[in-house]
C-alpha positions in Angstrom: 67.3 -171.3 254.7 64.8 -173.9 256.0 65.5 -174.9 259.6 68.7 -175.3 261.5 70.0 -176.7 264.8 72.2 -173.6 265.4 71.9 -170.1 264.1 74.3 -168.9 261.4 75.9 -165.5 261.7 73.5 -164.2 259.0 69.9 -165.0 258.5 67.6 -164.5 255.4 64.4 -164.7 257.4 63.1 -164.5 261.0 63.4 -167.7 263.0 61.7 -169.2 266.0 63.3 -171.7 268.4 61.5 -174.9 269.1 62.9 -177.0 272.0 62.3 -180.7 272.4 59.6 -179.8 274.8 57.5 -178.5 271.9 57.2 -182.0 270.2 53.8 -182.8 271.8 52.6 -179.3 271.0 53.3 -179.6 267.3 52.2 -183.3 267.1 49.0 -183.2 269.1 47.6 -179.8 268.2 45.7 -179.7 265.0 46.8 -176.1 264.3 50.4 -177.3 264.3 50.1 -179.9 261.6 51.7 -177.5 259.1 54.7 -177.1 261.4 55.0 -180.9 262.0 54.7 -181.5 258.2 57.5 -179.0 257.6 59.7 -180.6 260.1 58.9 -184.1 258.9 59.9 -183.2 255.4 63.3 -182.3 256.8 63.6 -185.3 259.2 63.6 -183.0 262.2 60.3 -183.9 263.9 60.6 -186.6 266.6 64.3 -186.9 266.2 66.2 -183.7 265.9 64.5 -181.0 268.0 65.6 -178.6 269.2 65.6 -176.6 266.0 65.2 -173.0 264.7 62.2 -172.8 262.4 61.1 -170.0 260.0 58.6 -167.8 261.8 56.4 -167.8 258.7 55.9 -171.5 258.9 54.6 -171.2 262.4 52.5 -168.1 261.6 50.9 -169.8 258.6 50.0 -172.9 260.7 48.4 -170.8 263.4 46.5 -168.7 260.8 48.2 -165.5 261.9 49.3 -164.3 258.5 52.5 -162.2 258.1 51.5 -158.9 259.6 53.3 -159.6 262.9 56.4 -160.7 261.1 56.4 -157.6 258.9 56.0 -155.3 262.0 58.7 -157.2 263.9 61.1 -157.1 261.0 60.4 -153.4 260.6 61.2 -152.8 264.3 64.6 -154.5 263.7 65.2 -152.2 260.8 64.7 -154.9 258.2 67.1 -157.4 259.9 65.7 -160.9 260.4 65.0 -161.4 264.0 64.8 -164.5 266.3 62.7 -165.4 269.3 61.9 -168.3 271.7 59.2 -169.0 274.2 62.0 -169.4 276.8 62.4 -165.6 276.6 58.8 -165.1 277.6 57.7 -165.2 281.2 54.1 -166.4 280.5 53.4 -169.3 278.1 50.1 -170.1 276.3 50.7 -172.4 273.3 54.4 -173.3 273.7 55.8 -175.2 276.7 58.4 -174.1 279.1 58.6 -174.7 282.9 59.4 -171.4 284.5 62.0 -171.8 287.3 61.7 -170.3 290.7 64.0 -167.3 291.0 65.8 -165.6 293.9 66.1 -161.9 294.1 67.9 -160.7 297.2 66.9 -163.0 300.0 63.4 -163.7 298.6 62.4 -166.7 296.4 59.6 -166.2 293.9 57.7 -168.9 292.0 58.8 -167.4 288.7 60.1 -164.3 287.0 56.5 -163.1 286.3 55.6 -163.7 290.0 58.5 -161.5 291.1 57.6 -158.8 288.6 53.9 -158.7 289.6 54.9 -158.6 293.3 56.7 -155.3 292.8 53.6 -153.4 291.8 52.8 -150.6 294.3 49.8 -150.8 296.6 47.6 -149.0 296.0 48.5 -149.3 292.4 49.7 -146.1 290.8 50.1 -146.5 287.0 52.4 -143.4 286.7 54.8 -144.6 289.4 54.8 -148.1 288.1 55.6 -146.9 284.6 58.8 -145.3 286.0 60.2 -148.5 287.5 58.7 -151.5 285.7 61.4 -151.9 283.1 64.2 -152.2 285.7 62.1 -154.7 287.7 61.6 -156.8 284.5 65.4 -156.6 283.9 66.0 -157.9 287.5 63.6 -160.7 286.8 65.4 -161.7 283.6 68.9 -161.6 285.3 67.5 -163.9 288.0 65.9 -166.2 285.5 69.2 -167.0 283.7 70.8 -167.8 287.0 67.9 -170.2 287.9 67.7 -171.7 284.3 71.2 -172.0 282.8 69.6 -173.4 279.6 68.0 -170.1 279.0 71.4 -168.3 279.3 72.9 -170.8 276.9 70.0 -170.2 274.4 70.3 -166.5 274.8 74.0 -166.5 274.0 73.4 -168.8 271.0 71.3 -166.1 269.3 74.6 -164.3 268.4 73.9 -160.7 267.4 70.5 -161.3 265.9 67.7 -158.9 267.0 65.4 -160.4 269.6 61.7 -159.5 268.9 58.6 -160.7 270.6 55.3 -160.5 268.7 52.4 -160.1 271.1 49.3 -158.1 271.9 51.2 -155.8 274.3 52.8 -153.0 272.3 55.1 -152.0 275.1 56.7 -155.3 275.9 56.5 -156.6 272.4 55.5 -155.7 268.8 51.8 -155.7 268.2 50.9 -157.4 264.8 48.8 -154.4 263.8 50.1 -151.4 265.7 53.8 -152.2 266.1 55.4 -151.6 269.4 58.5 -150.9 271.6 59.6 -154.6 272.0 60.9 -153.7 275.5 61.2 -157.4 276.5 63.4 -158.1 273.5 65.4 -154.9 274.3 66.0 -156.1 277.8 67.1 -159.6 276.7 69.6 -158.0 274.3 70.9 -155.9 277.1 71.3 -159.0 279.2 73.0 -160.8 276.3 75.5 -157.9 275.9 76.3 -157.9 279.6 76.9 -161.6 279.7 79.4 -161.3 276.9 81.1 -158.4 278.6 81.3 -160.3 281.8 82.8 -163.3 280.0 85.5 -161.1 278.4 86.2 -159.5 281.7 86.8 -162.9 283.2 89.1 -163.8 280.3 91.0 -160.6 281.0 91.5 -161.4 284.6 92.8 -164.9 283.8 95.1 -163.5 281.1 96.5 -160.9 283.5 97.1 -163.6 286.1 98.9 -165.8 283.6 101.1 -163.0 282.3 102.0 -161.9 285.9 103.3 -165.5 286.6 105.4 -165.5 283.5 106.6 -168.8 282.0 105.8 -170.5 278.7 102.1 -169.6 278.8 102.8 -165.8 279.1 102.9 -165.2 275.3 99.7 -167.0 274.7 98.1 -165.2 277.6 99.2 -161.9 276.1 97.5 -162.7 272.8 94.4 -163.7 274.7 94.5 -160.5 276.7 94.8 -158.3 273.6 91.9 -160.1 271.9 89.7 -159.9 275.0 90.5 -156.2 275.5 89.6 -155.5 271.9 86.3 -157.4 272.1 85.4 -155.8 275.4 86.1 -152.3 274.0 83.9 -153.0 271.0 81.1 -154.3 273.3 81.2 -151.2 275.5 81.2 -148.9 272.5 78.2 -150.7 271.1 76.4 -150.3 274.5 77.3 -146.6 274.9 
């Protein structure tokens, strides 16, 4: 596999998503020439972004080597993972305009702004460690409401592991030390919940159709059975 516009069900290597917003990054940054050359060879650069690109191509261009990829793949039990800067809340090299998010009745400048605003004052590391994951989860749920394109991208990752390589071994996987990849874990939790919510909506529609009877009842029953089966499998996977 080289690069692709949409992810297949099975991958043979880790992949990173590059949106159209990344074109100036890969074209104007000297470190990105390797990525641009790779995409040019495949008639992607300038014309067909967004695309999923092998993580190794990006790592080689940035001079990072393969340590991070090896650690991230090991976290995913050897399964090729995927990632996108859209799943981060802070961006250095790659471009993404973070949306304002609403949590309750309060609007925050970004998911990161909300998360940071929840820290206790005076700061207590022990207390913060008990609640920070759920605050990050709330930030991600609010982010997909504010940025539907992130929700669409998340669902497009199918069942592939989501792994972030970063210097923070709690939220990501450190290229030397490994890590917990908690940000990736939370995104996979959100992804599973979105699918369950969609199936539950399908169930409700199918029940309504069968209750009304008529020529659509049989088709609705088939859809209901399928949705029930998928929902059951999702809940079993999450248990």
